[in-house]
N, C-alpha and C positions, 0 to 999 in steps of 0.2 A: 479291354481295359482290365487292369488287374486290381486286386484288393488295395494295394498301396496307392494307386491313383485315385480310387474312391475315397480313401482316407484323406489324401492330400486335398481333394476338391472340397470335402466336408470341412476340413480344417481351414481352407481359404474362405469358405462361406461363413464359418463361425467367426473368423478374424474380421471379415467385412461387417458382420452384424455387431461385433463388439466395438468397432470403430464408429459405426452409426450411433450406437448407444452412448458412447463417450461424447460424440458431437452434440447429440440432443441434450445431454447433461450440461455441457458447456453453455449452450444457448439458454437453457432454463436457469442456470446460475446467473448468467448475465442479466436476464430479465428480472430475476429476483433482486439483484443489486439495484437495478433501476427503480423498481417498485419501492424498495426500502428508502432510497434517496428521495423519491417523491413523497413518501409518507413523512419523512423527516421535514421536508420543505413545507408540507401541509401543516404539520404540528407547529412549526415555527410561525407560519402565517396566522394560525388560530390563536397562538399565544400573543402575537403582536395585536391582533384584532381585539382580543379580550382586554389587553392593556389600554388600547385606544378607547375602547368603550368605557372602561373605568375612568379614564381621564375626562371623557365627555360627561359622564354622570357627575363627576366632581365639579366640573366647570359649569354645570347647570345651575349652580348656586348663584343667585342674583347679585350678591355682593362681589363675588369674584368676577362676574361679567362686568359689573360697573367699574371695578378696579382696573380691569384690562382695558375697558373703553376709555377710562381717564388716562391710562398710560398711552393710548393712541391720540390723545388730545381732546377728548370730550370735555365740555364745560357746562356749567349750569345755564339754562336758557335765560335770556334777558326778557324784560317786561314786554317788548314788542313781539316776542315769539309766542307768548301765551295766547290762547284762543278760548273765549268763553262761549258757551252755548246754553241757551235757556230751553228747558223742557217744560211744556205746559201739560196739565192733566187733560186728557181727552175722555169724554164720556163714552162708556162702552155701549154701543148701539147694536144690540143683537137683533137680527131680523125675525127670529122666532122666539116665543116664550117657552118656558120649560114644559108647560102642558102640551104645547104644539109639538115639541120635539118628541115627547113620550108618545103622543097619539100617532105621529108620523112613523115612529119606530114600530109600533104595534101594527100599523097598516102595512108596512113593508114586510113585516114578519109573516103575515097571513096572506 
């Protein structure tokens, strides 16, 4: 093998390495484009989510909820729909007095 054949082989190897580097660069560029598109989609989704959250907070106002319900056909209840409940006072019957509670606490402490 002569010197020119060695130079030719080295040149072909360098050319093949350059082709490989260009191929890798193309793949990396393609992946970068996909990532940027996904980031844009994510940003759009976050923006829509924030908008919907703002609408939800705004609609949490009871008057707007009632107005929307009336728009769907809600009416005032009639007398038969009311329900009355009586609550009677119940005596508080504790099983232990305050002094018993304190004594029990000290006993459990030691």
